[in-house]
C-alpha positions in Angstrom: 0.0 0.0 0.0 1.0 3.6 -0.5 2.3 5.3 2.6 0.5 8.5 3.8 2.4 11.8 3.7 3.3 12.0 7.4 3.0 15.8 7.4 -0.8 15.5 7.3 -0.8 13.7 10.6 0.7 16.8 12.2 -2.1 19.1 11.1 -4.9 20.1 13.6 -7.8 17.8 13.5 -9.9 20.0 11.2 -9.3 23.1 9.1 -11.0 26.0 10.8 -13.6 26.9 8.3 -14.9 23.4 7.4 -15.2 22.9 11.2 -17.4 26.0 11.4 -19.5 24.8 8.5 -19.9 21.4 10.3 -21.2 23.1 13.5 -23.6 25.3 11.4 -25.0 22.1 9.7 -25.4 20.5 13.1 -27.5 23.4 14.3 -29.7 23.2 11.2 -30.2 19.5 11.7 -31.6 20.3 15.2 -33.4 23.5 14.2 -34.2 23.3 10.4 -36.2 26.6 10.5 -33.3 28.6 12.0 -32.5 31.7 10.0 -28.7 31.7 10.3 -26.7 34.8 9.4 -23.0 34.5 8.7 -20.5 37.0 10.0 -17.9 34.3 9.8 -16.0 33.5 6.6 -14.8 36.5 4.6 -16.9 35.8 1.6 -18.2 38.8 -0.4 -22.0 39.1 -1.0 -22.5 42.1 -3.3 -22.9 41.9 -7.1 -20.0 42.6 -9.4 -19.8 46.3 -10.5 -21.2 47.3 -13.9 -17.9 47.8 -15.7 -16.5 44.5 -14.4 -19.6 42.6 -15.4 -19.5 44.2 -18.8 -15.9 43.2 -19.3 -16.5 39.6 -18.2 -19.5 39.3 -20.4 -17.7 40.6 -23.5 -14.6 38.5 -22.8 -16.8 35.4 -22.6 -18.6 36.3 -25.8 -15.4 36.8 -27.7 -14.4 33.2 -26.9 -17.5 32.1 -28.8 -16.3 33.6 -32.0 -13.6 32.4 -34.4 -11.8 35.7 -34.4 -12.1 36.3 -30.6 -11.2 32.8 -29.3 -7.9 32.4 -27.4 -6.4 29.4 -25.7 -3.6 29.5 -23.2 -2.4 33.0 -22.4 0.9 34.3 -21.1 1.7 32.1 -18.0 2.8 35.2 -16.1 -0.5 36.9 -17.0 -1.9 39.4 -19.4 0.9 42.0 -20.0 -1.7 44.9 -20.0 -3.0 43.8 -16.6 0.4 43.5 -15.1 1.3 47.0 -16.3 -1.9 48.4 -14.9 -1.4 46.8 -11.5 2.2 48.3 -11.4 0.9 51.7 -12.4 -2.5 52.0 -10.7 -1.9 50.1 -7.5 1.8 50.5 -6.9 2.6 53.8 -8.6 5.4 52.0 -10.4 7.2 51.1 -7.2 7.6 47.7 -8.8 7.9 46.7 -12.4 5.3 44.8 -14.5 7.7 42.0 -15.2 8.0 41.3 -11.5 4.3 40.6 -11.2 2.7 37.2 -11.9 -1.1 37.0 -12.3 -2.7 34.1 -10.5 -5.9 32.6 -9.3 -5.7 34.2 -5.9 -3.3 35.0 -3.0 -4.1 31.8 -1.1 -3.1 29.7 -4.1 0.1 31.8 -4.5 1.0 31.2 -0.8 0.7 27.5 -1.5 3.0 27.7 -4.5 5.5 29.8 -2.6 5.6 27.1 0.0 6.4 24.6 -2.8 9.1 27.0 -4.0 10.9 27.3 -0.6 10.4 23.6 0.3 10.6 21.9 3.7 14.1 22.9 4.8 13.3 26.6 5.6 12.6 28.0 9.0 9.4 30.0 9.4 7.8 32.7 11.5 4.1 33.6 11.5 2.0 36.2 13.2 -0.1 34.8 16.0 -3.0 35.0 15.4 -2.9 34.6 11.7 -4.7 33.1 8.6 -4.4 29.3 9.0 -2.8 28.7 5.5 0.6 30.0 6.6 0.9 27.4 9.4 -1.0 24.5 7.7 0.7 25.0 4.4 4.1 25.1 6.1 3.3 21.8 7.9 2.2 20.1 4.7 5.4 21.3 3.0 7.4 19.9 6.0 8.7 23.4 7.0 7.3 23.4 10.5 10.4 22.4 12.4 11.1 25.2 14.9 8.0 27.2 13.7 8.0 30.5 15.4 4.8 32.2 16.5 5.1 36.0 16.7 2.5 37.1 19.3 0.3 40.0 18.2 -2.1 41.1 20.8 -3.5 44.5 22.1 -0.6 44.6 24.6 2.0 45.0 21.9 -0.3 47.0 19.4 -0.6 43.8 17.3 3.0 44.0 16.3 5.6 41.4 17.3 8.7 42.0 19.5 11.2 41.3 16.8 14.0 41.5 19.3 12.8 38.2 20.7 12.5 36.5 17.3 15.4 34.2 16.4 16.7 34.3 12.8 14.3 32.6 10.4 14.2 32.2 6.6 10.6 33.2 6.0 8.4 35.7 7.8 4.7 35.6 7.0 3.1 39.0 7.7 -0.4 40.1 6.8 -1.5 43.7 6.9 -4.3 44.6 7.3 -4.2 41.5 9.4 -6.6 38.7 9.2 -8.1 38.1 11.8 -7.3 41.1 14.1 -8.0 43.9 11.6 -4.7 45.6 12.6 -3.0 47.6 9.9 0.8 48.0 10.4 2.2 51.5 10.5 5.0 52.7 8.3 7.4 52.7 11.3 6.4 49.1 12.1 7.1 47.9 8.5 10.4 49.8 8.5 11.4 47.7 11.6 10.2 44.5 9.9 12.2 45.2 6.7 15.3 46.1 8.6 15.0 42.9 10.6 14.8 40.9 7.4 17.8 42.7 5.9 19.9 42.1 9.0 19.0 38.4 9.1 18.9 37.8 5.4 15.3 36.6 5.7 12.5 36.9 3.2 9.1 38.4 4.1 6.0 36.9 2.6 3.7 40.0 2.8 0.0 39.3 2.4 -1.7 42.5 1.3 -5.1 40.9 0.4 -7.0 43.5 2.4 -4.9 46.6 1.4 -7.8 48.2 -0.5 -9.7 48.6 2.8 -7.1 51.0 4.1 -8.6 54.5 4.3 -6.0 56.1 6.5 -3.5 57.8 4.1 -0.7 57.5 6.6 -0.8 53.7 6.5 1.1 51.8 3.9 -0.9 49.6 1.5 2.2 47.8 0.2 5.4 46.6 1.8 7.2 48.3 -1.2 6.4 51.7 0.2 9.3 50.9 2.6 12.8 51.6 1.4 14.7 48.3 0.8 11.7 46.1 0.8 12.3 45.1 -2.8 15.4 43.3 -1.5 13.7 41.2 1.1 9.9 41.0 0.5 7.5 39.0 -1.8 4.0 40.4 -1.8 0.8 38.6 -2.6 -2.6 40.3 -3.2 -6.0 39.6 -4.6 -9.1 40.9 -6.4 -11.2 38.7 -4.2 -12.3 41.1 -1.6 -11.9 44.4 -3.4 -14.0 43.7 -6.5 -15.9 40.6 -5.3 -13.9 38.0 -7.1 -14.0 35.4 -4.4 -15.6 33.0 -6.8 -14.1 34.3 -10.0 -10.5 33.9 -8.7 -7.8 36.4 -9.6 -4.8 37.7 -7.8 -1.1 38.4 -8.2 2.3 37.8 -6.7 5.3 40.1 -6.8 8.8 38.7 -6.7 11.3 41.6 -7.1 14.4 41.0 -9.2 16.7 41.9 -6.3 15.7 39.0 -4.1 18.2 36.1 -4.2 18.8 32.8 -2.6 22.0 32.2 -0.6 23.8 30.8 -3.7 23.0 33.9 -5.7 20.2 32.4 -7.8 17.3 34.8 -8.4 14.2 33.8 -6.4 12.2 35.0 -9.4 13.9 32.5 -11.6 12.7 29.6 -9.6 9.3 31.2 -9.0 8.9 31.3 -12.8 9.8 27.6 -13.0 7.1 26.8 -10.4 4.5 28.8 -12.3 5.3 27.3 -15.7 5.4 23.8 -14.2 2.3 23.8 -12.0 0.1 26.6 -13.4 -1.1 27.5 -16.9 -2.1 31.0 -16.1 -5.1 32.8 -14.8 -8.4 32.7 -16.6 -8.5 35.0 -19.7 -12.1 36.0 -18.7 -11.2 36.9 -15.1 -8.2 38.9 -16.3 -10.5 41.0 -18.5 -12.5 41.8 -15.4 -9.5 42.7 -13.4 -8.3 45.0 -16.2 -11.7 46.8 -16.2 -11.6 47.3 -12.5 -8.3 49.2 -12.8 -9.8 51.8 -15.2 -10.9 55.2 -13.8 -14.5 54.1 -13.8 -13.6 50.7 -12.3 -11.7 52.3 -9.5 -14.6 54.5 -8.6 -17.0 51.6 -8.6 -14.6 49.6 -6.5 -14.5 52.5 -4.0 -18.3 52.4 -3.8 -18.3 48.7 -3.2 -15.7 48.9 -0.5 -17.7 51.7 1.2 -20.6 49.3 1.5 -18.6 46.8 3.5 -16.9 49.6 5.5 -20.4 50.8 6.6 -21.3 47.2 7.6 -18.1 47.2 9.7 -19.1 50.4 11.3 -22.6 49.0 12.2 -21.0 45.9 13.8 -18.5 48.0 15.7 -21.2 50.3 17.0 -23.4 47.4 18.1 -20.6 45.6 20.0 -19.4 48.8 21.6 -22.9 49.5 22.9 -22.5 46.2 24.7 -19.2 47.4 26.3 -17.3 44.7 24.3 -13.7 45.7 23.6 -13.1 45.6 19.9 -10.2 46.1 17.5 -10.1 46.5 13.7 -13.2 47.4 11.8 -11.4 50.5 10.4 -9.0 50.0 7.5 -10.2 46.4 7.6 -13.3 44.4 7.0 -12.8 42.4 10.2 -13.7 43.2 13.8 -11.7 41.4 16.5 -13.8 41.2 19.7 -12.4 40.4 23.1 -14.2 38.2 25.6 -11.9 38.0 28.7 -11.7 34.7 30.5 -14.0 33.0 28.0 -12.9 30.3 25.5 -13.4 31.5 21.9 -15.1 28.3 20.8 -17.5 28.7 23.7 -18.4 32.2 22.7 -18.8 31.0 19.1 -21.2 28.3 20.2 -23.2 30.7 22.4 -23.7 33.2 19.5 -24.5 30.4 17.0 -27.0 28.6 19.2 -28.7 31.6 20.8 -28.4 34.3 18.1 -28.1 32.0 15.1 -25.2 34.1 14.0 -22.0 32.5 12.6 -18.7 34.1 13.8 -15.1 32.8 13.7 -13.5 31.7 17.0 -10.1 33.4 17.6 -8.4 30.2 18.8 -8.7 28.9 15.2 -6.2 31.5 14.1 -3.5 30.5 16.7 -2.9 30.4 20.5 -2.9 34.2 20.8 -6.5 34.2 19.4 -8.0 32.6 22.5 -10.6 34.8 24.2 -11.4 36.5 20.9 -14.0 36.2 18.2 -13.8 37.6 14.7 -16.8 39.2 13.0 -16.8 39.7 9.3 -18.4 42.7 7.6 -19.0 40.8 4.4 -22.8 40.5 4.2 -26.1 42.1 3.0 -27.0 45.2 4.9 -30.3 43.9 6.2 -28.5 40.8 7.5 -25.9 42.9 9.2 -28.5 45.0 11.0 -30.5 41.9 12.0 -27.3 40.2 13.3 -26.4 43.3 15.4 -30.0 43.3 16.9 -29.7 39.6 17.8 -26.2 40.1 19.3 -27.5 42.9 21.5 -30.1 40.5 23.0 -27.7 37.5 23.5 -24.6 39.4 24.6 -26.1 42.0 26.8 -24.9 42.0 30.4 
């Protein structure tokens, strides 16, 4: 018989979000008429904007004509889209040839873990999106895994002075789940640490479009020297509602090298050309439309919808004297329930309010006593969820 990959035996019993879905189904089995509202998974709910819808429709229609049909595209992505990302989103801080278009940031993180293999040492924020830890374990890169505690006591930024030298540092800003957006001074410290230790930062900027504070960096490349030590992943999923369409990008600057002098980008291209045939032509047409002047304005309106949802959730929780973080510059609200297990709070809210949240412990040890609320939802559902929470969580 074929032996099982032993790395899978070291994973937690169940991935966080399927476990939440299992508990939701269990409630519905007991109470089939329950009207459950989800403030859990970060899944967009609002329709695609008009210019994006038009571009997708036209791109699909072209494929139905002899003159318009196209097969495989450039494995690195549509050149025009890469150029617009560099220009519109990065103000040419990076070059188009350093960008690879993909099917999403999460998928890119998985491919980066294949790129770096199982011999690297890794540090992750705690709490953090589970893919950083779980993907590292699957790749065999969990020996000596370092958790960088990020809690209110340290302004959700790790004490790098206590962190030993590691090869890879996973850092997400605005952070999922805490909603904390790193300041420029904090990212300067992170980049300097990476330069000193010859580490590489994997910077997850999937929620950068939610940043409204002009003093906060949206990209690691706003920091001098970051192009020598940082790889950035990003996505259209949350900003333009492409969670199901799938489109993202990864930036591997030309200056980043392995210890033997090989360009990291060289091996990254080999991974992409070996394991990936390029993002959907149709999806890329939608992404390109979103980066036009009209597309940017429509995206701003869409983001404002979720930002208002976040404000309503924050307002409702604060009225209950619950300490919250995030919700500004981020679609996530990180609520503190001192001395209470996060799975217990999750169960209480699910069973009594019929509202799905995400228990903080699922994001790492430092997430205990916290619950994450997502602002991705229909306005009426958000308002009803806040009303229910006020009844269930009131003192």
